Residue, then its C-alpha position, 0 to 999 in steps of 0.5 A: m714098205t720099210l720101217i726105219w727107226d731112230m733109237s737115239g731120238n726115240d722117233l719112228v721114221v717111216n718111208s713115204i707111204s703116199t709115193g712109195s719112196a725108199t728115201p731114208g729119213g722120209t716121214g709119213t703117217l702110218i695108217p693101219t689096214t685093219e682095225y678091231v672094234q669091241s663092244s662093251t659087255l652085253t647082258s640079258a638087259s642089253t638092247s640094240q646099240t651102236i658100238w662104233v662111229n667112224p670118226t671124220v678123220g678115220g678114212t673108210y672101212k668095210i666089215t671083214a669079220a664078226t665074232v661074239t663070245f659069251g660067258t653064259a648063253s641066252s635062251s634063244g637070242t640072236m645078233q645081227v651087225e649093221v652099218a647105218t649112216g649118221t642119221q639112220a635109226i638103229g635097225a634101219g641100216t644095212n645088215q652086214l651078215t648073211g644071217t643072225m648069229s646065235l647067242a644060245g650056243t656053248a659058253n666061252t666058244p666064239v661064234n663067227g658070223t658070215v659077212i655078206a659078199s659086198p660089205t657096205t663102205i663105212a664112211a666118216g660119220n657112219r656107225i656100226n650097230v649090233i641088233l639084238a633079238g629073241t630071248l636074251t634071258s641068262l645072257a652074260n659076259c657077251v663081247v662082240t668083236i668086229s674086224l674092219s679093213r681099210v678101204s681108203 
C-alpha cells in the first residue's frame, strides 16, 4: 500500500484499501492492524475489572501480547487476562494466557504473559478483563498493556 498525501490541503489521501488499487487520488479508511490497550493504574486496592470493550464499529481482534509493569510489587499477587462476551460476568470469560503473570516480581521490570495458541476472537461488544488474585499488599503503580491484532 502506498500513502500519498496532499500538503496543500493538509489531507491524507490513501489508495483504495479494499481493492488494492494504485490509482493516485483514491480514498479509503486507514485501519490499523495493531492496537494497544492500557489499564488505569492498579494498586493493592484494585479488583478484577474490564479494561477494554470492543466498540460496535471496531472490527474483530485477538490478543497477541500482555505485559504488566509495577512500581512496587505485591506480596504474592497474580493476574490473568480474559475475553468475555458483553453479558458474561468478570471471571467467567476465556483465559487468554497459558498461566497467570506474577505481580510479585522486580519493580519497574516488565513481566510478559504467554498467550494461548488460539486466542479468542474479540467481536464487537466483547470485553478484555484482568483477573487479579492472591495477596496484592503493597502493589502500586501497576499498568497492564495488551497488544491486539486486527482479524477483520
